[in-house]
Residue, then its C-alpha position, 0 to 999 in steps of 0.5 A: m500500500v502506497w501513501w496515496e492509497a492510505i490518504l484515500l482510505f482515510c478520507g473516504g472512511w471519514a466521509a463514509g463515517i459521517v454518512n453512516a452516523m446520519a443514515g447509512g450506505g457508507s460501505s458503498l464507498t469504503v469497500p471499493l476503496l479497499v479494492l482500489a488499494g489492492v485488497p481482494g474482494n472478500f478481504a476488503n469485505g472483512s477489513n471493512r468490518l473493523g472500521i464499522f465496528v469501531s466507528n459504530g462504537t464511537t457513534i454510540l458513545s457520542f450519542h450517549r454523551q449527548g444524552v440520546t439513547a435507545y438501548k431498550e428499543a433495540v433489544p427486540f431486534l438483536l437476537p435475529v440479526v446476530i443469528g442472521s449475521l453469523i449465517g451471512s458472514i460464513a456463507i459469503s466467505q466461501i465464494t471467490d474474491r472475484a465473485f464477491e466483487t461482482i455481486f457487490g458491484i451489481l448491488m451498489l447501484p440500487i443502494i447508491f440510488l436509495s442513498l439519494r433519499e434523505p431519511k424522514t419520519a414515516e407514518p407508523t403502520s400497524q404494529y408488527s408481531k414478534t414473529v414478523i420482526f424476527i423473520v425480517f431481522l433474521f434476513i436483514g442480519i443475513y444480508a448485513g453479515a454477508i454484504q453490509m452495504g446499505v443495511g442502515l438505510v433498510l433499517l431506518a426505513f423499517l424502524t421509522r415505519s414501526g413507529l420510532p421517531l427518526m432520532k431513536a430509529n437512527i440510534v437503534k440502527v447503529l446499535v443493530t449494526l454494531a451487533v451484526t459487526v460484533t458477530a461477523l468480524p470474528v468470522f472474517i478474522i478466524q478465516g484470515k480475511v482481514r488486511w490489517w494495515p488498510a483496515i486500521i487506516l480506514t478505521i481511523g477515518l470511519s471513527l472520526g467521521g462517525w464521531v463528527g456525524a453524531r455531533i453535527a447537524v449543519k444544514g446542507g453539510e451532510r448533503v454535500i458529503r453524501i453527494f461526494m460519496i455517491v459520485a465516488a461510489i458510482g465511479l468505483t462501481g466500474k472497478l468492481l465490475g472490471v470495466y476499467g480492466 
């Protein structure tokens, strides 16, 4: 890894950390950047989880210090996402790096366009049963354990429709994502699919971005960062799909 790759990982991680703290979709930038820095697909997937783990921790700490918590609200969702994350992370690590890059590249475009929608409080629908919640979050956990990208956006959409205010839903989203990552990261570490130096540099950027994203709400600031991230992610999609050779 050369110096400019380290700078790219740090700056991309910082931008993605802010976006993840406010909504989600940051992995659509960080995973392709890891691949661009020479980290093969599944190793990029595993290395990205270290940054997500630490940045979610700093985001939760930042929210907590501001007196904003939602620990009780997150409890019903934790067991199914942990089970799903274990299934998804084990399954995805069995495929080839090239296959992962292709799958990730194909999924990037719909996730990027989903990222264009700013999160808003939705009108609550009818109360979901415990069975529905378990099944839905089991599948969310499987996807998050395998791919991770965009799971925060999906979580926010479901949680706001279940009646949670946007701020509470956002904190629950971060807590659920942390539970997913705590489960998936050891799977990638045990299988040797973490490149530690790129992962550490990315983690520093993600963590600083997550801290900033939880503390600031400057009007229009997050929108500029999101637009930058989306444009960069669209360009990096070609790298994953082999468009640039």
